[in-house]
C-alpha positions in Angstrom: 13.1 -21.4 16.3 13.7 -18.6 13.6 9.8 -16.8 13.5 9.2 -14.1 11.5 7.1 -10.8 13.7 5.7 -7.9 12.5 3.2 -4.7 13.7 0.6 -3.2 11.1 0.0 0.0 12.8 -3.2 1.7 11.9 -5.1 5.0 12.7 -7.4 2.4 14.5 -6.4 -0.2 14.8 -2.5 -2.0 16.0 -2.3 -5.3 14.4 0.4 -7.9 15.2 1.3 -11.6 13.7 3.9 -14.0 14.2 4.9 -16.5 11.3 7.2 -20.0 12.0 8.2 -19.2 8.5 7.7 -16.9 5.3 4.6 -18.1 4.6 0.4 -17.5 4.6 0.1 -21.0 6.2 2.2 -20.5 9.0 1.0 -17.9 11.8 1.3 -18.8 15.3 -0.7 -15.7 16.7 -2.1 -13.3 15.4 -3.9 -10.5 17.4 -5.6 -6.5 17.3 -5.6 -4.1 19.5 -7.5 -0.7 19.2 -4.6 1.9 18.5 -6.7 4.7 20.5 -4.8 7.4 18.4 -6.4 10.4 20.4 -4.6 9.4 23.2 -1.7 10.5 22.1 2.1 9.5 21.0 3.2 7.6 24.3 0.5 5.9 24.5 0.5 4.7 21.0 3.6 3.4 22.3 2.0 1.6 25.3 -0.1 -0.2 23.1 2.2 -1.6 20.8 3.9 -2.9 23.8 1.0 -4.5 25.3 0.6 -5.7 22.2 3.7 -7.7 22.0 3.8 -9.2 25.3 0.3 -10.3 24.6 2.0 -12.4 20.9 5.3 -13.2 23.4 3.4 -14.7 26.4 1.0 -16.9 23.6 3.7 -18.3 22.2 6.4 -18.6 24.2 8.7 -17.2 22.2 10.6 -13.6 22.5 11.1 -12.0 18.8 15.2 -11.2 18.1 12.8 -8.2 15.5 9.7 -6.7 15.0 9.2 -5.4 11.3 6.6 -2.5 11.3 3.8 -1.1 8.6 3.0 2.4 9.6 1.2 5.6 8.0 3.5 8.1 6.9 7.4 7.1 6.6 10.4 7.5 8.8 12.2 10.7 7.5 16.4 9.3 7.2 18.1 12.6 7.6 15.8 14.1 10.3 15.9 10.6 12.0 11.4 11.3 12.7 8.4 10.6 10.8 6.4 12.1 8.2 3.2 12.2 6.1 1.1 10.1 8.3 -2.4 11.2 8.6 -1.9 9.7 12.6 -0.7 13.4 12.6 0.5 12.8 16.4 3.8 10.5 15.1 5.1 13.0 12.7 8.6 14.8 13.8 8.8 11.8 16.5 11.6 9.5 16.2 9.5 6.7 16.3 11.9 3.5 15.6 14.2 4.5 18.8 11.5 4.9 20.8 9.7 1.4 19.5 13.9 -0.6 20.2 13.9 1.3 23.4 10.5 0.4 24.8 10.5 -3.6 23.4 14.1 -4.0 23.9 14.7 -5.3 19.9 16.0 -4.0 17.2 12.8 -2.8 14.4 12.4 -2.2 10.7 10.1 0.1 9.0 7.9 0.4 5.7 5.0 2.6 5.5 2.0 0.4 4.8 2.0 0.9 0.6 5.7 -0.6 1.0 4.3 -3.6 3.1 1.7 -4.2 1.1 4.2 -4.9 -1.9 6.3 -6.7 0.1 4.0 -9.0 0.9 2.8 -9.8 -2.3 5.9 -9.7 -3.9 7.2 -12.2 -1.3 4.2 -14.4 0.1 1.6 -13.3 -2.5 0.6 -13.0 -5.9 3.6 -12.7 -7.0 5.6 -15.5 -7.0 3.2 -17.7 -8.3 3.3 -15.7 -11.7 7.2 -14.2 -11.9 9.6 -16.5 -8.9 12.5 -14.7 -11.0 11.4 -11.3 -9.8 13.6 -8.2 -10.5 11.3 -5.5 -9.3 7.4 -5.7 -8.0 5.2 -2.1 -7.8 2.6 -2.6 -5.5 -0.6 0.5 -6.2 -2.9 1.2 -3.7 -6.2 2.2 -4.9 -8.6 2.7 -2.1 -9.1 5.3 0.0 -6.4 7.3 -0.6 -3.4 6.2 -3.2 -0.1 5.1 -3.1 2.6 3.1 -3.6 5.1 0.3 -2.9 8.6 -0.5 -4.4 10.5 -3.5 -3.9 13.8 -5.0 -5.5 15.4 -7.7 -5.3 18.8 -7.9 -4.0 22.4 -9.4 -5.3 21.6 -11.9 -2.5 18.6 -12.6 -4.1 16.8 -11.5 -0.9 13.7 -8.6 -2.0 13.9 -5.4 -0.3 11.9 -2.1 -0.4 13.3 0.5 -1.4 13.0 3.6 0.7 14.9 5.9 -1.0 17.4 8.9 -0.3 14.5 10.6 1.6 12.4 8.0 2.7 9.6 8.6 -0.3 10.3 5.9 -2.7 7.6 4.6 -4.5 5.2 7.1 -3.7 3.3 7.5 -6.6 0.0 8.7 -4.7 1.1 12.1 -5.0 2.3 12.8 -8.4 0.6 15.1 -10.5 -2.2 13.1 -13.0 -4.8 16.0 -13.8 -2.7 19.7 -14.0 -6.0 22.1 -12.0 -7.6 18.9 -10.5 -9.1 18.2 -7.5 -7.0 20.3 -4.3 -5.0 17.5 -2.2 -3.9 17.8 1.0 -0.4 17.8 -0.2 -0.8 20.7 -1.4 -0.9 19.9 -5.3 -3.7 20.2 -7.0 -4.3 16.7 -9.3 -2.7 14.4 -7.7 -3.1 10.7 -8.8 -5.2 10.4 -5.4 -7.6 13.3 -6.7 -8.3 11.6 -9.7 -8.1 7.7 -8.5 -9.4 7.1 -4.9 -12.5 6.4 -4.6 -13.6 9.1 -3.4 -12.2 11.0 -6.3 -13.9 9.1 -8.3 -17.5 9.3 -6.7 -16.9 12.8 -6.5 -16.9 13.2 -10.3 -19.8 10.7 -10.8 -21.5 13.1 -7.9 -20.3 16.5 -9.8 -21.8 15.1 -13.4 -25.6 13.1 -11.8 -25.8 15.1 -9.0 -26.2 12.0 -7.2 -24.5 9.9 -4.6 -23.1 6.2 -5.6 -20.6 4.0 -4.3 -17.9 2.9 -7.2 -19.0 -0.6 -7.6 -22.7 0.8 -8.4 -21.4 2.9 -10.8 -19.2 -0.1 -12.4 -21.5 -2.2 -13.0 -24.2 0.7 -14.1 -21.2 1.6 -17.1 -21.8 -2.3 -17.5 -25.3 -2.3 -18.1 -25.1 0.9 -20.4 -27.7 2.4 -18.4 -25.7 5.8 -17.5 -24.3 7.7 -18.9 -22.4 9.2 -16.1 -21.2 6.4 -15.3 -19.8 5.5 -18.4 -18.1 8.8 -18.4 -16.5 7.9 -14.7 -16.1 4.8 -15.9 -13.7 6.2 -18.6 -12.5 8.6 -16.6 -10.8 6.1 -14.6 -9.4 3.5 -17.0 -8.2 6.1 -18.9 -6.2 8.0 -16.3 -5.2 4.7 -15.3 -2.9 4.3 -18.9 -1.8 7.7 -18.7 -0.4 6.5 -14.7 0.5 3.0 -15.1 2.5 3.9 -18.6 4.1 6.2 -16.3 5.3 3.7 -13.3 6.5 0.8 -16.4 8.7 3.9 -18.6 10.3 4.7 -15.5 10.8 1.4 -13.7 10.3 -1.2 -16.2 8.8 -3.6 -13.4 8.0 -7.4 -13.7 4.6 -7.1 -11.9 2.8 -4.6 -10.5 -0.2 -5.6 -8.4 -3.2 -3.7 -7.7 -4.1 -3.0 -3.9 -7.1 -1.1 -2.4 -11.1 -1.0 -3.2 -10.5 0.7 -6.9 -8.4 -2.7 -7.7 -10.9 -4.6 -7.3 -12.9 -3.3 -10.4 -12.1 -6.2 -13.3 -12.3 -3.9 -16.0 -9.2 -2.4 -14.9 -7.2 -5.8 -15.7 -8.8 -5.7 -19.5 -9.6 -2.4 -20.7 -7.3 -1.0 -18.4 -4.7 -2.8 -19.6 -5.3 -1.6 -23.3 -4.5 2.1 -22.1 -1.6 1.2 -21.0 -0.6 0.0 -23.8 -2.1 3.8 -25.4 0.7 5.5 -23.1 4.1 2.7 -22.7 6.6 4.0 -24.6 7.7 -0.2 -26.0 5.4 0.0 -29.7 2.0 -0.5 -27.5 3.1 -3.5 -26.0 2.9 -4.4 -22.0 4.3 -6.9 -21.1 4.2 -6.2 -17.5 2.4 -8.7 -15.1 -0.5 -6.8 -13.7 -2.1 -8.6 -10.9 -4.8 -8.9 -8.5 -3.6 -9.4 -5.2 -3.9 -12.4 -2.9 -4.0 -11.6 0.0 -6.2 -9.5 1.1 -6.2 -7.6 4.3 -3.5 -9.6 6.2 -0.7 -8.2 3.4 0.1 -5.4 5.9 1.0 -8.0 8.5 2.8 -10.3 6.7 4.9 -7.3 4.8 5.7 -5.6 8.4 6.6 -9.2 9.4 9.0 -10.2 6.1 11.1 -6.5 7.1 
């Protein structure tokens, strides 16, 4: 029996799943372990081996290959990891070390690409655009990122990692000149405008009060808080600008909005209207802007589909 093995490597948890078919309903086993990242790089490798062994024991199966969703990206030139907030991974030859430890070939993609691949293959996209050619997965949560999926000539979808391993890195394009400082060294990146913390920071600066994004949106809808309205208007306007750029460059069949900010229903109505202001298509948006279907399963399912 052919099986699909995926590992979602997070900063606090490592999740593994084995699927008997490319379907969210075909899970044979799903397990989690603590990453215990402060114990270092080799300990993370050991935890992954431990998790895979548990899944092998529970299923009685042995993987032919394993897909991994990771924080950060793999640099094809240096053959090492970069840009990971699990900092002990940076500069390390993670794929090679995993293959040595596990004894099977591995495939890696960052977590945003895994989200995009999962939604393109098992989630929201096939139900709406089964013959898609290009899908972009947007993450707008604590951070902001993106994943880019194409369908190959053989009909199979693949992650576009790119020449430098940064394909889909939408979160660190400058959206607001002179905006908030970003950890990447620039100012006003998408992440520093459209992430949940950035939107809450803007509200706090305007109002002097701390509120969660959901409460800010609710207060805007109720018409009781001009600072909430200013924050939501800022979100919608910059969402329209940033998504229009994606569409202008890639013209994807669908864009799936993940992360906590992606739950804001106004993005699918008023947000799309803002895209129309900026798109280079006479104000017409045919691109499907979709809610994700797989929730927190997207990372591990996308890794399995690698």
